[in-house]
C-alpha positions, 0 to 999 in steps of 0.5 A: 314774674321776676324781671332782671334790670340787665338787658339789651334790645335793638330794632330797625325799620326801613321806610321812605325816610330812610332807616330808623334804629333803636338800641336799648341798654338796661343795667341795675339802678336804684330808681328808673333813670332814662338816658336818651340820645336822639337826632335833632330832627326827632327831639319831639318824640322825647316826652312820649318815649320817657312816658312810655318808659315810666309806664313800662319799667319800674327800675333800672338805668336805661340808655335809649339811642335812636339813629336815623340814616336818611335815604339817599333818594329822599335826602339828596341835595337838589339845585334850584335852577331858577333861583341859581340863574337869577343869582348869576344874572344879578351877579353879572349885572353888578360885575358890569359896573365894576372895573375889575370884577372877581370871578364868580365862585360856584360855591358862593352861588350854592351857599346862597339861601334857596339855591340848594334844597332837600326833599322834605320828609313828613315829620309827623309820619317820621315821629310816629314811626319812631315811637312805634318802633320804640314800643317794639324795642321796649317790648323786646327789652322787657322780654329779655329782662323777664328771661334773665329774671327767671334765671335769677329766680331759679338761682336764688331758689337753689341757694335758699334750698341749700340754706334750708338744708344747712338749717335742718342739719344744724337743728339736728346737730345741736343736741348732739354737740351739747352732749359731746361738749358735756362728755369732753368736759368730763373726760378732760377732768378725769384726765386731770384727776379733778373731782367735780361737783356734779351740781356745778357741772350741770349748772355750767352745762345749762349756761352753755346750752343757753348761750349756744341756743340757736333755735330762735335764729334757725326758726327766723332763718326758715321764716325768711326763706319761706318769705323769699320764696313767696316774694319770688312767686309774687313777682313784679317790682320786688328787688327792694323787698328782696334786698331787705330780706337778704339783710335780715337773713345775713343778720340771723347768720351773723348771730348764728356764727357768734353763738357757734361752739363747735366746728360744725356749727361754725362751718354751717354759719359760714356756709349760710353766709356765703350762700346769702352773699351770693343771693345778694349779688343776684338780687341787685339785678332784680327790678 
């Protein structure tokens, strides 16, 4: 199966700790490049997330953002009344020894260590929930990459078929174009009333045929087309292989264009190059 490197996934889960959400964005890249954004309270899951990504994906720049919205009932501030009362009594005792004591600021009391507390959350359970949710997000991302990859494979196959059509038409046209070129030379010489050496004319036509012989290029184009079809069916991490094949196809198309001696062969070479360039753009997104 062909996989694209462009995809998006988002999953969310509610629990006693609040709401966890993962957002994954994937774009094309030469290698696998994870970019993680995690809350400080969940930094412990980073190593596991990176390892899971390495096992699940081969290429692509993947932005992974984890957000935790704590439950108001779980994370609400609580006042340690006993601790606060002890602090107030101690402050009052000290105030009796001062001639003009300053008024006790309630915020100073709350700022004292141990006066304000939050209900603790089981960090191990929270980490496990975050990792499990990440696995769901990664699965969703891979499914999205697979769907887009199937579309890319279809588009590439359509262009391969169009190139093969151009190759077949050009293969049939070459003998006709050579004969038309021969007749064109004869007609022009007759119009100019020039007597031609038949042997010399045939030699020139043979040289023209040799210079414009594109059979080898057409054969290699057909071979590369078959190989691209085979690679697409193989699936997996095939992006680099396809990129190499696009370069080889383009090389043959350039040679084909340099040997063109007729407007039809020139146009065929241009059409093939346009189709190859369209495929190269699509291949850049394949894993």
